N, C-alpha and C positions, 0 to 999 in steps of 0.2 A: 772193854767197851769203856769209850769216851764219857765221863760225866758232863752233860751240857747243862749251864746254869745260865739263867737268863740276864740278859743285859742288866736289866731293872734291879736284880736282887745283887748284883757287883758293883754296880755304880752309885755313889752316893747323891750324885746331883740326879738321879732318874726316879729315885725313891720320893721324892716330894710332889713330882708330877701327876697332876689330878687328871685323871681318864672321865671320858663320859660313856657310861653303859646304860642301857635299858634294866630298868628293874626287874628282879626275877619274881620280888617275894610282894612288893605293893603295887603289882599293876591292876588297872581294871580291865584294859583292851590289850595293848602291847607294851607297857611299861614306859613308854616315852616319857609321860609327864613326870612320873616318878624319877626317871634319871636324871631329867634336867633339873627338879627340885633338890634332888640330892649333891649334884654337881655344883649346882649356884648357892647351895646351903641355904633353901627358903622351903616355906611349907607347901608340899605338892597341891593342897585344893588352891592355892593361889595360882599355880601354873595351869592348873585343869580349868579353872575360870577363865584364865586370860586365852587359852587354847580355845576353850568353847566362843569366846568373844570375837576372836579373829574367824571362826567358823561362820558365826552368824552374820556378822558384821561385811566381812570382806569374800567369804566364800573359799578363802584359799587355805584356810586352817586345816580342813580336811586331806586336802591333797599335801600339804607338809607334813601331815602326822604319818601319813602313808610311807611318803619318803623318807623321814627320818625311822620310823619302824623299820625298814629296808635297811636303812644305811648305818646307824647306830649298833654296835655288837650287845649281845645281853651279857650281863655281869657273869662273870665266870664263878 
């Protein structure tokens, strides 16, 4: 059998690429806020507060969260 290695493991340029994932362990609902916080290296509480603010003020935060939950993959 041929041993297949991911491109990320062989290409040094790809090893420093940040990937956006939903958190598997720090989640309250879907892990979207925790994943965004990890990606942008900020506190997860700040992301959650901003998301709640968007949901209350504009009403689009809930729909955006559901879309992000579907689109963003869960961390491996």
